[in-house]
Steps between C-alpha positions, in 0.01 A plus 500: 500500500362607833240785547771697696742474219245602245410807719861598506546481121181688417570778757855579367511828292603447137713800488631675813435882503811702506555660845436873521822583675708303253460783242393812677499705811218527761239764456609708801864498391393586130285805619780635708744476210257655264439790746875555527537505133212754454650749742878452431524750194376774736821485709777409267685676201406449148803293425398254776146508345649419171701204646204366680300511161779292344484260782136438424565469129788252560269324750233444233769359268635266770141389593458402142804284512375359826186387327703333239771340712337486842164406355564281206864393561640637175827690513552812298788745452325674217260734699689807386395429140133523604568805715670668200223400273237662738716811553536556126138437418392762760778744389418470117118531559550807718767681278389403152121450533414730783331217695406581868776351725245296700350342186853382394530261796233251392638509144853439627363203709312353201815539271718336756245230577492410125895501491510287812234255393676442154833458674350263741368269229852379369641530842275212601763251381750643752520504874732590786837624391424477126188715549711743691754514218242552244347816688854619566550508112180703468619739760837538320343551167236753585725801536662430157154454343386848625805656324419372165494762229159434365341566853697823563233723395273352779755399766748775464782247437800508727412853640167384625169680521403788750140526604316784677432425866133545579355755731238418765146493347199728595743775623600311815744711691782223520819475302586269207697247729239470768226465260682215311575340845132471574419403153755217512378403862143458359633273207719301732227442747257384222769269347593354860125428575454352163812275533397381835149404375663333195709271704201416716287415200469182300767617264738585796448151633579366159824702485621372841415147418731527200758651707480219751475206262431528122427134451261487798327822366452352173369177638244711694369649181688838497595624142870540578590659172207757512572596850875534475444729190233690679746558792751640267239726341365647840843554626607680182178716507563613861866565419401699194264715717797578737714585211223730381504668830869551500489675168228724644683566821858535362384678187772342296570160340821364348618154385786494749261552786357147464811270489545170644612676820129612552382135461753388758391785720143381498596130552711619794203694640281188486757298688559773777124540539428138526403270189126461498420755761334796317550768771882424479497621148490856630763444765726349233438806292599726770815293550606556128415871505649601849780251581727603199481858630597394841786297354613813305484713819720261675769483225450668163805320350382152632128548493468168298704310739319644795166416329611150454591463874160639615331262262692210623413582863136531409491156327725331761279630793162478350516250203123506461498893482260743653231219535723327751549835695119539500442135633767559781331838599149334504631227729667758732171700522324187568713405781480856658118481496501162673738644766 
């Protein structure tokens, strides 16, 4: 082998770093969006503040699914089960044990992580559509499990459980809805930054190598079974925190709030936002919160059909979701700067 060839081999990187813009926004864009989110509650009504809070909560749940599917390549239609588990964990701790609402969130995350990790173990034998069907079964079963008679003293059974919505601490002069908005914003920002760093880390590169080619990842020394199970656990933990936040913000949990429809909505949010693109998680969450309302305003009797048409147009025009729109906008701005 020639010296030139040897130099070429030794200089090649073992693992190529994940491009920054492949998973997040630029610093300037992020700061502008954050500033807008900070001042928006001052100018809008409480109901809009509540809707935006729910967008962030659903965005966290969609982001968790993005880590699982966009990061490690595992399909799941069972995120509503972990969402429900986190919601009930927070609600039961707040209502029955008088635990501070903020402290219930890490507990909800740990409980959901354990459930996701345990589910991920037997699910290692499944992949593709078979894994999706297994998680689908979990989502279908969860509402029925929450209605079991021996759990009724904790969960409230069919009627659900009502919790007290917390006031702002330290006597801050803001209403409950605005306080919970800023509280959720801080949690969402922390989870977003943590998720970006996770996917840039060694574990994140292991996730993506499994997504791209399991056999090649195993040949390179990646513990495929361990990392696939870990991805399930991390995704479930983040989803559980989102569920806990929803219990705090809505102040009510009931089994019928966490049906398969929620799991499908979260999966839809991931597709609309762009699979594997973390900022798109919140765009997809906004879609599943606001577009049904738009469809109902167009036609109350045919709101489902209108929503289907709008969804079809989005998928047809931008099949790669919000990420495709962001790329096109970036290219257009680049061309304008050159001119």
